[in-house]
Residue, then its C-alpha position, 0 to 999 in steps of 0.5 A: m575096770s569091771i568088778k568080777y565078784p567071786t562066786k562065794m561073794p554076793t554083790y550085796v556085800a559091797p556094791v560096785e559103787v564102793y569100789q568106785t570111791a577107791r583111793s590109791m597111792g601114786p605109782n612112785a614107791s619112793v614117794n609113797l614111803q613118805y605118805n599114808l592114806t588115813w581115815i578117821f571116824s568118830i566112835d562111842s567109847g565103851f563099845s567093841y567094834m568090828v572094822r570091815l575093809h574092802f579091797c579091789e586092785i583096780a590098776d591095770n598095771i598091777t597083775k602080779i602077786n606082791q606087786r603092790m603090798f602095804e601095811i594096815f594099822i587100826y587104832n595105831q595097832t598093826a592089823e596087816t604087815e604085808a597086805d596084798a589085795a591082788g594076791w589075796v584073790g589071785g588077780n585084779g578087778i576081784p573084790v575082797y574084804k577083811d574083818y578086824v575085831 
């Protein structure tokens, strides 16, 4: 799938290579309920951090809003309860990012 950047999003925000390293759950929703995609980063304590997450629905078969929804947790806190990358931008192949402070 080719990445189609929105007109208000310069490509330097996240080059195509960012989306080529994508991770995704499998197609079986029942199985997915038993697993999480998790990243762990070491950070220095005593600082505040902004976390920028990049999303792009790259599956050809995900074409509808709310077809793939997920939750986002940061440091065991709920950041999003009904995340929907395709829904945020109105389709697949369109990148979007979300910042969490």
